[in-house]
Structures are given as C-alpha cells and as structure tokens.
Backbone as a ProteinNet text record, in pm:
[ID]
protein_1_A
[PRIMARY]
MKNVKGILFDIGGVLYVGESPVPGAVEAIEALQGLYKMRFVTNSTRRPPETIRQKLIRMGFSIEPEQLFTALGAARQIVEEAGGRAVTILTEEAEKYFGELHCIDTASPFVVVGDAGENFNYPRLNRAFRTLIHGARLIAAAENRYFKDADGELSMDAGGFVRALEYAAEVEATVVGKPSPEFFHQALHSMGVKPEEAIMVGDDIESDIAGAQRAGIRAVLVRTGKFRPQDLEGAIFPDAVIDSVAELPELLER
[TERTIARY]
-700	-714.3	-856.6	-915.6	-1055	-1067.4	-1185.2	-1223.2	-1121.3	-1073.8	-981.5	-1059.5	-1053.1	-1119.2	-1019.4	-898.2	-798.1	-660.6	-581.1	-445.2	-346.2	-239.7	-127.2	-13.2	41.8	152.4	277.9	387.8	517.2	539.5	633.3	651.1	780.4	895.6	1023.1	1047.9	1079	1102.5	977	859.8	732.3	666.7	650.1	592.6	699.6	817.8	927.2	1059.6	1159	1296.9	1383.8	1459.2	1538.5	1447.4	1454.7	1372.9	1269.9	1246.5	1154.2	1047.6	922	817.9	841.3	803.1	808.2	713.9	756.9	669.1	532.8	426.8	291	236.3	319.1	273.7	167.2	186.4	89	-46.3	-45.5	-169.6	-236.3	-155.8	-211.2	-280.8	-215.4	-275.4	-403.3	-400.8	-520	-635.3	-604.8	-708.4	-770.4	-690.7	-737.6	-800.6	-777.4	-820.2	-968.2	-1051.4	-1195.5	-1251.9	-1169	-1216.6	-1179.8	-1070.7	-1020.8	-980.5	-989.5	-931.5	-780.7	-704.5	-559.9	-487.7	-375.1	-280.7	-140.7	-56.6	80.2	171.7	240.8	315.8	464.9	545.3	687.5	774.1	887.6	989.8	1089.7	1068.1	1158.7	1158.7	1277.1	1285.1	1378.2	1428.5	1518	1441.9	1313.7	1234.4	1100.2	1043	912.8	801.3	686	577	534.6	516.7	465.9	566	693.8	795.5	784.8	761.7	744.4	620.2	511.7	386.7	402.1	470.3	488.9	575.5	671.9	753	665.8	576.2	486.3	391.7	343.8	254.2	326.1	451.7	528.8	547.7	549.3	564.4	433.4	322.9	194.9	96.8	138.1	48.5	-46	-167.7	-265.9	-284	-226.2	-227.1	-263.2	-363.8	-406.5	-321.8	-308.7	-226.1	-263.5	-394.1	-437	-408.5	-371.1	-339.4	-194.3	-114	28.7	62.4	122	168.4	319	392.8	538.2	589.8	700.6	763.3	811.6	858.1	905.1	790.1	674	556.7	513.9	523.4	487.1	582.7	713	811.9	788.7	762	736.8	613.7	511.2	388.1	412.4	498.2	528.9	592.1	691	760.8	665.1	585.6	493.3	387.2	330.5	224.5	276.9	406.4	466.5	508	497.9	537.5	686.4	764.4	909.4	983	1113.7	1200.4	1294.8	1364.7	1444.3	1578.4	1680.8	1807.2	1784.2	1818.7	1788.6	1914.1	1909	2006.6	1925.9	1917.7	1836	1907.6	1852.6	1902	1861.1	1924.1	1887	1740.8	1692.8	1553.8	1457.2	1489.3	1403.8	1408.8	1525.9	1536.3	1450.9	1444.7	1359.5	1212.8	1175	1036.9	1003.6	1103	1080.7	1069.4	1119.3	1104	1151.3	1064.1	1100.2	1117.5	1078.5	1095.4	1239.1	1317.8	1456.4	1548	1642.5	1738.8	1868.3	1969.2	2097	2131.6	2034.1	2053.2	2051.8	2162.6	2170.2	2082.6	2014.7	1915.9	1776.4	1765.7	1636.8	1576.2	1442.7	1378.5	1374	1408.2	1399.2	1523.4	1556.6	1650.4	1576.7	1574.4	1505.5	1607.6	1605.3	1699	1622.4	1663.4	1611.3	1727.5	1699.1	1806.5	1869.6	1983	2046.7	2147.7	2173.9	2269.4	2407.1	2460	2593.5	2599.6	2484.8	2482.9	2503.5	2522.1	2564.4	2714.3	2749.4	2891.2	2911.8	3038.2	3067.7	3012.7	3029.9	2976.5	2825.9	2749.1	2604.1	2568.2	2634.4	2606.8	2645.6	2757.3	2800.9	2709.8	2660.7	2564.3	2438.6	2392.8	2275.1	2303.4	2421.8	2460.5	2457.4	2515.2	2517.8	2377.4	2290.9	2152.4	2082.2	2108.3	2045.2	2091	2219.7	2267	2221.3	2170.5	2110.6	1962.2	1913.4	1775.7	1677.3	1722	1629.8	1574.5	1461.1	1396.8	1440.6	1482.2	1528.8	1411.9	1386	1280.2	1345.4	1322.3	1371.9	1259.6	1272.5	1171.3	1165.1	1275.4	1280.8	1405.1	1404.3	1521.8	1559.2	1528.1	1562.6	1712.9	1753.4	1894.9	1954.7	1881.5	1934.6	1818.6	1851.4	1751.4	1814.9	1730.5	1778.4	1805.6	1931.7	1971.1	1951.4	1969.1	1946.4	2041	2157.3	2252.9	2225.7	2115.6	2080.3	2140.4	2227.7	2291.2	2221.7	2242.5	2189.8	2279.2	2217	2290.5	2242.5	2332.5	2302.8	2195.7	2097.4	1989.5	2014.6	1912.4	1929.2	1944.5	1901.5	1896.6	2027.4	2138.2	2268.2	2308.6	2273.1	2308	2217.7	2091.3	2002.2	2056.4	2100.7	2156.4	2281.6	2364.8	2486.1	2451.4	2351.9	2311	2247.5	2168.5	2109.4	2218.3	2317.9	2426.5	2508.6	2546.2	2633.9	2565.4	2439	2368.3	2285.9	2284.2	2208.1	2061	2003.6	1861.4	1797.5	1665.4	1591.7	1509.4	1521.1	1451.3	1302.7	1222.5	1082.4	1076.4	1034.8	1027.4	888.3	880.2	749	707.5	800.7	765.3	748.6	746.5	745.7	874.1	869.8	760.2	671.8	664.3	582.4	434.7	371.4	229.3	141.4	178.5	98	94.7	206.4	213.2	115.7	116.3	22.4	-121.9	-147.8	-284.1	-335.6	-247.9	-290	-337.9	-263.3	-301.5	-434.8	-453	-579.2	-695.4	-672.4	-777.9	-825.8	-733.3	-771.1	-861	-859.2	-944.8	-1072	-1077.8	-1189.6	-1186.3	-1065.1	-1046.5	-980.1	-1028.8	-971.5	-848.1	-752.9	-633.4	-663.6	-763.4	-795.4	-861.2	-897.2	-957.6	-857.1	-730.3	-629.2	-514.8	-438.7	-312.6	-206.6	-83.2	32.6	115.7	156.2	238.8	374.5	481.1	612.3	725.3	845.5	965.9	1064.6	1033.8	1122.6	1066.9	1137.9	1088.8	1069.6	1147.2	1136.5	1035.2	1059.7	973.9	833.7	824.2	694.4	618.9	684.5	614.8	597.3	707.9	697.6	625.5	654.2	588.8	438.4	392.1	247.7	183.8	249.5	192.2	181.3	280.3	270.7	155.2	116.6	3.2	-128.8	-126.3	-248.3	-292.4	-199.1	-230.9	-163	-234.7	-173.6	-73.5	31.9	141.4	180.2	198.1	236.9	375.6	468.8	606.2	623.2	683.3	713.7	862.2	892.2	1031.1	1096.4	1072.2	1136.2	1202.4	1268.7	1330.2	1440.5	1433	1539.3	1522.6	1419.7	1399.6	1525	1557.6	1665.4	1613.4	1658.2	1606.7	1616.3	1720.6	1735.7	1628.2	1551.5	1440.6	1338.8	1330.7	1233.4	1289	1411.5	1475.9	1481.8	1426.6	1432.9	1307	1282.7	1170.2	1047.3	1051.4	937	870.4	739.3	668.1	557.8	576.7	471.8	345	231.4	106	96.5	171.2	179	306.2	357.4	475.5	443.7	467.4	443.7	567.3	581	699.1	703.4	589.7	583.9	442	424.7	291.6	197.9	252.2	169.2	82.6	123	47.7	-58.1	-64.8	-157.6	-303.9	-349.3	-489.4	-530	-440.8	-470.2	-476	-383.7	-384.3	-515.6	-563.4	-684.6	-810.3	-802.7	-917.7	-934.5	-828.7	-835.7	-931
-6644.1	-6751.8	-6753.7	-6873.5	-6889.1	-6924.6	-6890.7	-6933.4	-6892.1	-6768.8	-6716.9	-6633	-6672.2	-6596.6	-6532.4	-6588.8	-6535.6	-6533.3	-6435.3	-6419.9	-6412.2	-6491.7	-6483.4	-6412.6	-6311.5	-6236.1	-6253.6	-6290.3	-6271.3	-6120.7	-6077.4	-5933.5	-5883.3	-5917.5	-5872.4	-5932	-5847.9	-5893	-5893.6	-5888	-5884.8	-5747.8	-5703.1	-5569.9	-5461.6	-5494.7	-5397.5	-5469.8	-5394.5	-5442.8	-5339.4	-5382.3	-5287.4	-5196.2	-5067.8	-4969.6	-4903.6	-4959.7	-4897.6	-4997	-4951.9	-5040.7	-5072.8	-5191.3	-5228.3	-5135	-5076.6	-4985.7	-5048.2	-4978.6	-5025.1	-5119.1	-5157.7	-5254.6	-5196.8	-5073.9	-5011.4	-5002	-4960.3	-4945.3	-5080.7	-5183.1	-5316.1	-5371.2	-5358	-5407	-5330.8	-5201.1	-5118.7	-5161.5	-5192.3	-5232	-5366.9	-5453.7	-5589	-5601.5	-5502.8	-5512.8	-5542.6	-5476	-5494.3	-5615.1	-5681.1	-5791.9	-5928.8	-5935.6	-6063.6	-6053.5	-6165.4	-6173.5	-6185.7	-6123.7	-6119.3	-6149.9	-6215.9	-6230.1	-6208.4	-6147.9	-6117.4	-6204.8	-6298.7	-6403.3	-6388	-6389.7	-6364.9	-6450.9	-6490.5	-6559.8	-6461.5	-6334	-6234.2	-6245.3	-6266.1	-6288.8	-6190.8	-6092.2	-5995.6	-5897.2	-5874.9	-5775.7	-5835.1	-5788.1	-5839.2	-5796	-5862.4	-5836.4	-5690.8	-5623.8	-5486.5	-5392.4	-5417.1	-5335.6	-5351.8	-5475.4	-5501.5	-5429.4	-5437.6	-5373.3	-5221.9	-5161.8	-5017.2	-4974.6	-5057.2	-5028.2	-5026.9	-5124.6	-5130.4	-5010.8	-4971.8	-4855.7	-4729.7	-4713.2	-4595.8	-4593.7	-4711.2	-4719.2	-4694.6	-4689.7	-4661.2	-4777	-4894.1	-5009.1	-4999.2	-5046.1	-5048.6	-5193	-5228.7	-5366.7	-5367.4	-5446.8	-5458.2	-5564.3	-5553	-5649.8	-5794.6	-5824.7	-5963	-6016.7	-5928.7	-5972.1	-6018.1	-5996.1	-6024.7	-6155.4	-6249.4	-6376.2	-6383.5	-6393.8	-6400.3	-6530.4	-6577.1	-6698	-6676.5	-6555.1	-6525.8	-6535.6	-6484.9	-6494.7	-6638.1	-6720.9	-6862.4	-6935.8	-6904	-6967.4	-6928.5	-6801.3	-6755.4	-6824	-6842.9	-6905.6	-7049	-7123	-7261.5	-7265.5	-7178.9	-7175.9	-7133.8	-7032.1	-6979.1	-7081.7	-7149.1	-7246.5	-7367.6	-7397.1	-7509.3	-7471.7	-7343.6	-7298.3	-7305.7	-7299.7	-7312	-7182.4	-7195.3	-7083.4	-7133.1	-7040.3	-7079.7	-7009.9	-7087.3	-7029.7	-6987.9	-6865.2	-6816	-6772.4	-6786.5	-6722.5	-6629	-6504.4	-6402.4	-6268.1	-6167.8	-6032.1	-5984.8	-5877.8	-5823.5	-5781.6	-5723.8	-5677.8	-5795.4	-5904.1	-6021.9	-6089.2	-6088.3	-6145.8	-6068.5	-5936.2	-5855.8	-5893.2	-5928.7	-5970.9	-6098.5	-6185.8	-6306.9	-6276	-6160.7	-6117	-6218.7	-6251.1	-6342.3	-6486.5	-6514.5	-6649	-6674.6	-6567.6	-6580.1	-6605.4	-6698.8	-6725.2	-6778.6	-6800.7	-6854.9	-6984.2	-7043.4	-7166.9	-7286.1	-7361.5	-7474.1	-7592	-7579.3	-7680.6	-7644.2	-7539.6	-7494.3	-7598.7	-7602.3	-7704.1	-7669.9	-7546.4	-7506	-7428.4	-7444.8	-7356.9	-7300	-7167.5	-7101	-7028.8	-7056.5	-6995.4	-6917.6	-6792.6	-6710.8	-6647.6	-6548.6	-6476.5	-6380.7	-6419.8	-6343.1	-6241.4	-6236.9	-6140.4	-6158.2	-6051	-6054.5	-6142.7	-6182.7	-6268.1	-6416.5	-6451	-6586.9	-6597.7	-6624.2	-6636.3	-6766.2	-6803.7	-6933.3	-6945.9	-6846.5	-6863.2	-6891.5	-6820	-6842.1	-6978.1	-7012.8	-7141.9	-7256.9	-7243.2	-7350.9	-7362.7	-7250	-7256.2	-7329.7	-7299.8	-7368.1	-7517.4	-7551.2	-7691.7	-7764.5	-7704.6	-7768.6	-7785.6	-7688	-7699.5	-7814.8	-7829.3	-7936.5	-8074.7	-8090.1	-8222.9	-8257.1	-8157.3	-8182.8	-8215.2	-8221.9	-8266.5	-8161.9	-8040.1	-7935	-7962.9	-7902.8	-7912	-7793.8	-7820.7	-7714.9	-7660.3	-7530.2	-7461.6	-7368	-7392.5	-7303.3	-7209.4	-7082.6	-6984.6	-6972.8	-7003.7	-7008	-7085.2	-7141.4	-7213.1	-7170	-7044.9	-6993.7	-6998	-7022.2	-7025.1	-6884.6	-6790.3	-6655.2	-6556.6	-6427.9	-6323.7	-6209.5	-6125.7	-6009.5	-5897.7	-5857.9	-5760.8	-5617.9	-5522.1	-5381.6	-5331.3	-5394.6	-5351	-5413	-5488.7	-5548.9	-5685.3	-5731	-5861.6	-5963.3	-6092	-6197.2	-6213.4	-6235.6	-6259.5	-6389.6	-6453.7	-6582.5	-6566.6	-6655.1	-6653.8	-6762.6	-6794.5	-6882.6	-7030.6	-7070.3	-7212.5	-7286.6	-7227.2	-7293	-7317.1	-7224.4	-7238.7	-7342.5	-7348.8	-7453.4	-7590.1	-7604.8	-7733.5	-7769.7	-7670.1	-7696.9	-7751	-7692.2	-7739.6	-7878.4	-7902.3	-8034.7	-8141	-8110.1	-8204.9	-8228.7	-8120	-8131.9	-8203	-8168.7	-8223	-8347.3	-8384.6	-8501.4	-8491	-8376.9	-8353.5	-8305	-8297.6	-8244.1	-8124.9	-8014.4	-7892.2	-7899.8	-7838.3	-7812.3	-7676.8	-7673.7	-7547.7	-7489.2	-7366.2	-7308.3	-7203.6	-7154.2	-7059.4	-7132.1	-7055.1	-7117.9	-7198.7	-7316.5	-7377.2	-7474.2	-7462.4	-7552.9	-7542.9	-7654.6	-7649.4	-7593.4	-7623.5	-7575.4	-7422.9	-7360.2	-7213.6	-7155	-7210.2	-7165.1	-7189.8	-7308.3	-7343.9	-7259.2	-7221.5	-7132.4	-6998.4	-6946.2	-6818.3	-6830.3	-6939.8	-6959.9	-6978.1	-7054.8	-7079	-6947.6	-6855	-6725.9	-6644.9	-6678.1	-6608.8	-6686.8	-6813.1	-6897.8	-6935.8	-6955.5	-6986.5	-7123.4	-7204.9	-7336.1	-7322.1	-7417.4	-7408.9	-7392.2	-7464.3	-7456.1	-7323.8	-7243.8	-7113.5	-6999.3	-7033.8	-6932.1	-6935.8	-6826.2	-6822.3	-6762.3	-6801.5	-6747.1	-6668.7	-6548.4	-6464.1	-6446.8	-6493.5	-6487.2	-6477.6	-6451.8	-6439.9	-6553	-6642.5	-6752.7	-6881.7	-6938.7	-7055.6	-7175.8	-7184.3	-7298.3	-7273.1	-7170.4	-7146.8	-7101.1	-7009.2	-6953.6	-7042.5	-7077.4	-7146.4	-7295.5	-7367.1	-7510.3	-7534	-7450.2	-7464.8	-7451.2	-7349.5	-7328.4	-7443.2	-7487.1	-7596.1	-7725	-7751.5	-7870.2	-7858.6	-7735.6	-7712.7	-7707.1	-7734.6	-7736.5	-7601.5	-7504.3	-7366.6	-7334.2	-7269.2	-7224.2	-7112.3	-7106.8	-7014.4	-6929.6	-6800.5	-6703.4	-6650.9	-6666.8	-6620.2	-6482.5	-6389.7	-6256.4	-6247.5	-6167.5	-6151.3	-6032.5	-6021.6	-5918.6	-5986.9	-5909.1	-5966.1	-6064.2	-6183.4	-6282.3	-6366.3	-6336.7	-6412.9	-6412.1	-6528.8	-6543.4	-6623.3	-6592.2	-6663.5	-6814.4	-6864.3	-7009.4	-7072.8	-6990.9	-7045.4	-7115.1	-7072.2	-7128.9	-7247	-7287.6	-7396.2	-7526.2	-7524.4	-7642.5	-7726	-7799.1	-7892.8	-7835.2	-7706.3	-7641	-7551.5	-7569.1	-7497.6	-7410.7	-7279.1	-7190.8	-7202.1	-7172	-7170.8	-7048.7	-6944.8	-6824.8	-6750.5	-6674.5	-6591	-6450.4	-6349.9	-6211	-6129	-6014.8	-5931.8	-5876.2	-5837.8	-5787.2	-5797.7	-5772.9	-5779.6	-5676.1	-5574	-5472.3	-5532.2	-5646.8	-5711.3	-5807.5	-5827	-5926.4	-5893.2	-5767.7	-5739.7	-5779.2	-5753.3	-5791.3	-5942.6	-6014	-6159.7	-6217	-6162.2	-6213.8	-6177.6	-6076.6	-6038.1	-6126.6	-6196.2	-6276.7	-6395.5
-8334.6	-8235.3	-8180.2	-8173.3	-8133.9	-7986.2	-7930.1	-7794.7	-7689.5	-7696.6	-7595.7	-7495.9	-7368.8	-7263.1	-7167.1	-7160.3	-7068.3	-7131.6	-7090.3	-7143.8	-7028.7	-7038.5	-6945.9	-7018.1	-6954	-7012.2	-6928	-6993.7	-6929.4	-6921.1	-6838	-6816.3	-6879.9	-6818.6	-6873.4	-7010.4	-7108	-7243.7	-7328.4	-7265.6	-7337.8	-7324.1	-7200	-7177.4	-7179.6	-7131.1	-7132.5	-7150.7	-7194.3	-7202.2	-7132.5	-7031.1	-6954	-6874.4	-6901.5	-6829.8	-6920.1	-7038.1	-7133.8	-7178.4	-7186.9	-7238	-7385.5	-7425.8	-7567.2	-7643.1	-7753.7	-7828.5	-7858.4	-7820.6	-7844.7	-7739.4	-7641	-7540.8	-7449.2	-7403.9	-7313.3	-7382.2	-7507.1	-7582.3	-7607.3	-7633.6	-7658	-7533.8	-7419.5	-7294.7	-7264	-7284.3	-7259.3	-7350.1	-7476	-7570.8	-7535.1	-7472.6	-7441.5	-7303.4	-7216.7	-7076.5	-7061.8	-7137.8	-7122	-7194.8	-7274.3	-7357.2	-7302.3	-7227.8	-7179.6	-7032.9	-6961.8	-6828.9	-6845.3	-6754.7	-6769.9	-6639.1	-6652.5	-6543.5	-6600.2	-6518.5	-6558	-6473.4	-6539	-6469	-6498.3	-6394.3	-6414.6	-6324.5	-6378.9	-6300.9	-6241.7	-6260	-6203.9	-6051.6	-5993.8	-5849.4	-5779	-5851.5	-5786.6	-5698.7	-5730.7	-5657.9	-5617	-5506	-5462.5	-5557	-5549.2	-5644.1	-5653.7	-5542.1	-5547.9	-5614.1	-5597.4	-5664.5	-5815.6	-5860.2	-6003.4	-6054.6	-5978.5	-6021.3	-6031.4	-5934.5	-5938	-6056.5	-6093.4	-6211.6	-6335.9	-6346.4	-6461.2	-6464.7	-6348.3	-6341.2	-6387.7	-6346	-6390.1	-6540.8	-6601.3	-6746.5	-6820.1	-6744.8	-6807.3	-6809.1	-6758.1	-6755.3	-6635.5	-6653.9	-6545.9	-6501.4	-6386.6	-6338.4	-6190.4	-6155.1	-6016.7	-5944.5	-5812.3	-5738.5	-5763.4	-5771.9	-5789.6	-5929.8	-6022.5	-6158.8	-6172.6	-6071.2	-6079.7	-6007.7	-6080	-6023.9	-6040.8	-5930.4	-5938.3	-5877.4	-5931.3	-5877.9	-5735.4	-5705.4	-5570.2	-5470.1	-5508.7	-5421.7	-5399.1	-5504.5	-5491.5	-5398.7	-5407.2	-5320	-5174.8	-5150.1	-5012.8	-4955.1	-5037.5	-4991.3	-4945.1	-5016.5	-4978.2	-4839.4	-4816.7	-4688	-4577	-4603.9	-4503.4	-4465.7	-4565.4	-4537.5	-4462.2	-4479.5	-4407.6	-4266	-4233.3	-4100.8	-4077.8	-4185.3	-4172.7	-4200.1	-4209.4	-4245.9	-4354	-4419.1	-4534.6	-4539.6	-4574.1	-4618.5	-4763.7	-4797.1	-4930.9	-5005.2	-5136.9	-5224.9	-5312.6	-5269.4	-5333.2	-5324.5	-5389.4	-5369.3	-5230.2	-5181.5	-5050.1	-5047.3	-5157.9	-5163.3	-5154.6	-5222.6	-5218.8	-5082	-5017.6	-4883.8	-4783.6	-4799.5	-4711.8	-4730.5	-4851.8	-4880	-4801.7	-4780	-4700.8	-4551.9	-4509.5	-4371.3	-4270.5	-4174.3	-4065.9	-4113.8	-4236.4	-4291.4	-4335.9	-4350.4	-4395.8	-4276.3	-4292.7	-4186.2	-4247.4	-4163.3	-4209.8	-4136.2	-4070.9	-3995	-4090.4	-4097.3	-4190.7	-4149.4	-4036.9	-3998.1	-4048.6	-4128.6	-4181.4	-4275.2	-4283.7	-4368.4	-4517.6	-4554.1	-4693.7	-4738	-4865.3	-4934.1	-5053.1	-5064.1	-5174.5	-5260.8	-5391.5	-5484.7	-5591.3	-5610.9	-5719.8	-5791.8	-5874.2	-5942.4	-5842.3	-5786.8	-5679.3	-5729.1	-5860.2	-5911.9	-5850.1	-5792	-5732	-5608	-5554.8	-5435.9	-5466.5	-5593.1	-5626.7	-5600.1	-5475.9	-5439.8	-5361.2	-5343.7	-5281.9	-5139.4	-5051.7	-4915.9	-4913.9	-4994.6	-4995	-5054.5	-5165.4	-5228.3	-5135.9	-5066.2	-4977.4	-4855.7	-4805	-4694.8	-4740.3	-4861	-4915.1	-4930.6	-4981.1	-4997.2	-4863.3	-4760.1	-4628.9	-4572.1	-4598.7	-4552.8	-4622.9	-4751.3	-4828.7	-4783.1	-4756.6	-4714.4	-4572.9	-4500.2	-4369.1	-4381.6	-4507.6	-4527.7	-4573.5	-4603.3	-4646	-4785.1	-4813.9	-4945.3	-5030.3	-5153.3	-5243.9	-5325.3	-5309.8	-5383.4	-5484.8	-5612.9	-5717.8	-5756.4	-5716.9	-5755.6	-5906.6	-5971.4	-6117.6	-6156.4	-6277	-6324.5	-6466.5	-6499.7	-6632.5	-6654.6	-6778.5	-6812.3	-6816.8	-6875.8	-6896.2	-6913.8	-6911	-6933.4	-7011	-7070.8	-7145	-7045.5	-7032.3	-6931.3	-6982.2	-6892.1	-6926.9	-7034.7	-7051	-7152.5	-7289	-7299.5	-7426.2	-7450.4	-7361.1	-7374.6	-7283.3	-7312.8	-7226.4	-7104	-6989.1	-6865.2	-6802.6	-6729.1	-6666	-6558.3	-6560.5	-6462.8	-6357.5	-6280.5	-6164.4	-6200	-6320.2	-6353	-6335.5	-6378.5	-6366.4	-6222.3	-6134.6	-5993	-5925	-5968.6	-5917.1	-5953.7	-6078.8	-6123.6	-6043.1	-6013.2	-5935.3	-5797	-5732.1	-5599.5	-5607.9	-5711	-5728.3	-5742.5	-5822.3	-5847.2	-5720.6	-5654	-5537.6	-5421.8	-5396.2	-5280.4	-5314.4	-5441.5	-5486.6	-5447.2	-5483.1	-5457.7	-5587.6	-5587.5	-5701.6	-5655	-5725.4	-5685.9	-5720.7	-5636.8	-5668.9	-5736.9	-5862.3	-5937.3	-5921.2	-5871.1	-5843.1	-5945.1	-6025.6	-6130.7	-6262.8	-6370.9	-6502.7	-6520.2	-6580.5	-6658.1	-6580.2	-6449.5	-6370	-6412.6	-6450.3	-6487.7	-6375.6	-6250.5	-6137.3	-6131.9	-6167.3	-6164.9	-6266.8	-6388.2	-6491.4	-6447.7	-6392.3	-6355.4	-6239.3	-6147.1	-6038.2	-6093.7	-6190.4	-6250.6	-6324	-6396.4	-6467.9	-6371	-6264.5	-6165.7	-6104.4	-6082.5	-6023.5	-6115.6	-6245.9	-6342.9	-6373.9	-6332.5	-6369.1	-6515.5	-6569	-6710.7	-6723.7	-6818	-6843.5	-6933.8	-6926.1	-7010.2	-7158.6	-7208.1	-7350.3	-7388.5	-7288.8	-7314.9	-7300.6	-7282.9	-7253.2	-7353.3	-7356.1	-7429	-7337.9	-7363.5	-7292.4	-7392.5	-7355.8	-7442.4	-7375.5	-7441.8	-7379	-7478.4	-7425	-7507.6	-7483.6	-7389.9	-7354.5	-7413.5	-7509.5	-7581.5	-7489.4	-7382.3	-7291.9	-7180.6	-7098.6	-6981.5	-7020.2	-7116.3	-7154	-7252	-7360.6	-7469	-7439.1	-7421.2	-7391.5	-7259	-7158.8	-7029.4	-7038.8	-7110.6	-7126.8	-7203.6	-7310	-7389.9	-7309.4	-7223.7	-7138.5	-7039.2	-7008	-6917.8	-6993.7	-7124.5	-7204.3	-7254.6	-7256.4	-7294.7	-7427.8	-7517.9	-7641.9	-7612.2	-7691.6	-7659.4	-7779.7	-7753.5	-7855.2	-7821.3	-7912.3	-7893.1	-7955.1	-7878.7	-7931.6	-7965.5	-8068.3	-8111.2	-8040	-7910.8	-7829.4	-7710.9	-7624.3	-7504.9	-7539.2	-7481.6	-7498.7	-7625.9	-7706.4	-7829.6	-7916.2	-7972	-8069.5	-8188.1	-8310	-8428	-8416.5	-8350.7	-8337.9	-8250	-8176.2	-8098.2	-8187.8	-8312.8	-8406.3	-8483.9	-8451.6	-8524.6	-8444.2	-8323.5	-8238	-8244.1	-8137.3	-8132.8	-8064.7	-8029.6	-7965.8	-8070	-8089.7	-8194.9	-8134.5	-8128.2	-8076.9	-8161.2	-8100.6	-8175.4	-8265.8	-8231.5	-8315.4	-8279.5	-8374	-8353	-8403.1	-8319.2	-8357.5	-8323.3	-8389.6	-8367.9	-8226.5	-8172.6	-8034.6	-7984.2	-7855.5	-7795.1	-7855.5	-7918.4	-7983.3	-8093.2	-8148.4	-8255.8	-8203.7	-8072.6	-8017.4	-8043.6	-8026.9	-8057.2	-8199.9	-8294.7	-8433.7	-8448.6	-8383.2	-8390.8	-8337.6	-8227.2	-8164.6	-8243.3	-8326.7	-8408.4	-8529.8	-8569.5	-8691.3	-8675.4
[MASK]
++++++++++++++++++++++++++++++++++++++++++++++++++++++++++++++++++++++++++++++++++++++++++++++++++++++++++++++++++++++++++++++++++++++++++++++++++++++++++++++++++++++++++++++++++++++++++++++++++++++++++++++++++++++++++++++++++++++++++++++++++++++++++++++

C-alpha cells in the first residue's frame, strides 16, 4: 500500500481475542510504531478508556493515552459539552465513568446506549424509552450487531437494542463510534493525517471496513476476531485482506 502515513487499528478481535493477544500482534505494533502515526479506535463500551489501555499494556502493547479513541469517550464528551446529564444503558463500570453526568431522571436531555451486557433488561430499556418520548436525544456509543466473546462465540452487541429504542420511541440515534465518519476523522485529525493517507485495520466488515471506506480511508480486513468467510461474499470489498495484524508490516512493505 502506497502513501500511508497513519494507521487506525480496531482493538478487540484485531490486537487481542478474549484475554490473549493475537499471535504476532505485539511485535507487529512495535515494528510499526516508529514508522507510522497510530490511533487505536474501538466501539468497546463496557469499560472506560483507561481500563482498556491498561489491559493492552498488560498484554505487552505500548499505547499512550492520546492514542486511544473510544466510542464511550466520544459519547461522554457530547453530554459534557452540552452541559447536560444522561439516562444510560451501560455496564456499572461504564456508568461510573460518566460520573455526575449519569442520572435516572426521565426528564434528562440525553439517553446513552452502549454494550450493557446483563444490564440490557426491561426496566432500563423502558426508562430510556420514557426519557426519549419526553424529548431526549438518543446517543448510540456504538451500534455493532455482535462481537467475538471470550468463549469464542459471537454475542449480541448494542445495535439491536438501539434499533428497538429507535422503533419504539420513533427517534433516530446519533452514532458516535464506528462507523460514523466523524469518529474516524477525529482520530485522523489528532494525528494530522488526511483520509487518503491512512488505512484502517479491522475485523468488522461493516463498522471497520465499510465505515472507514465511507470516510475516505482504505481498509484492511483481518481474518481474526469476528471475521467470518461470508464477510467476503457481500457487497463490501476491503482494500486488502490478511490473516492477522501480524502480517501488516509485510503488507505495507510491498
């Protein structure tokens, strides 16, 4: 690939699967660190950004705080900049990250939905619904359909629950994570890199690959994480396909 100055990496399924790094991923990132500007972008919303970064550090990756872009952080920033508070459907850990911005008042101006795991239950969803019909704005920290879980199987992500709230309350969510073009462009802007000078490396054919391409960024699909062979049989065509991120240095040398 020619004229690459910056690389965006998805995290879960690309750098690690479950609790283990993808074989060769640590070495690949280390080899590329001095050659390219990097940002690590994730729709993971169960944990706050610093918790994600510390997990990566324990696995052997060297990542600075400013290199990490999370959908949860983007959602919190919207609420904070508006001076409002939000009814949330998140994990307890993610709700703590929202701090004083989190509330249960159905008169709140925002509803924020992420991957809440076991917290996707009727009382929480109905509270969010009531808040929305009172005029709140729906913020989807992510709208992924599914993710590769620690047991190796696919598990339902936040997207289905976002759609349910949109349908019930007759509203449209603002998506702040991938595949939002603004999310990709914010990460690139922080590096001083233009879309045509960047590549996105991901395992999600919709959020990572199609999302990046719509933002004007070339996209590399890895055959790890949530990748399935049928991903290559649809209408989305990655700019390159590699077995894992470990092969990225070789791809970029060609």
